[in-house]
N, C-alpha and C positions, 0 to 999 in steps of 0.2 A: 504494500500500500504506500502510495506517495505521502511523504511526511506532512506536507502542507494540508493535503486533503484530510488526513487522519486528525490533525489538530482541529481543523475547522468543523469536521463532523462531530468530534467529541464535544466541543463547545456548544454546538447547535443542539446536540442530543440532550445534554444535561440542562441546558436552558429550557428546553421543551418539557423535561420531566419536572424540574424544580420550580420554574417560574410559571409555566402554563398548566402544570398538573396533568400532563398526558401520561398514559401508561407507556411502558417502555417500547412496545411494538409500534404504537402510533408516533412516539417521539422519534424513533429511528426513521420512519417514513418521512416525517417532517424534516428531519436533519438531512436526509438524502436529497429531498426536494430542494431545500435551501442551498445545499452545496452545489447541486446541479445548476440551479438558477444563478447563483453568485459567480460561479466559474464560467458559465456560458456568457455572462455579460462582461466580465472584466479580465478574463484570461488568468493565467498563472505566471508566477515568476519561478524560474528554475535556475539554480546555481550549478554551473558545470564544474568539472574537475579542476579547472584553472581559476575558479573564483569569479568567472564572468557570469552575469545575469542574462538569461535569454527568456523568451516568453512564448506561450501558446495562447491563441486568442480564439474567440468565436466558438464554433461547434466543437473544435478539437478540445477546448478546455472543459466543455460540458460533457465530454465523452464518458461512457460508463466506466472506463478504467479508473476514474477518480472517485466515483460515488458507489459503484456496484459492489465492491468487496465487503461492505459493511452489512452484517446480518445480526439479528437478535437471537441469542441463545439463552434460554432461561425460562423460569416459570412466570406466568402472568401475575400481575399484582393483584 
């Protein structure tokens, strides 16, 4: 999982659980949707091995590679 996507998804997930009171499965759905929307609009920044920043934009940044790896495993609340 790409580091930036993991961080963004985690923040969005816990915000949905604690601030909005969603159950975990619904919070994950909301977090994936938010991650997909946010990355599709602004792209991502990637630091390559030489420390240079490159970016992906548009549809590539909203690609399932960034949001699809997140799944909920556990008991419902």
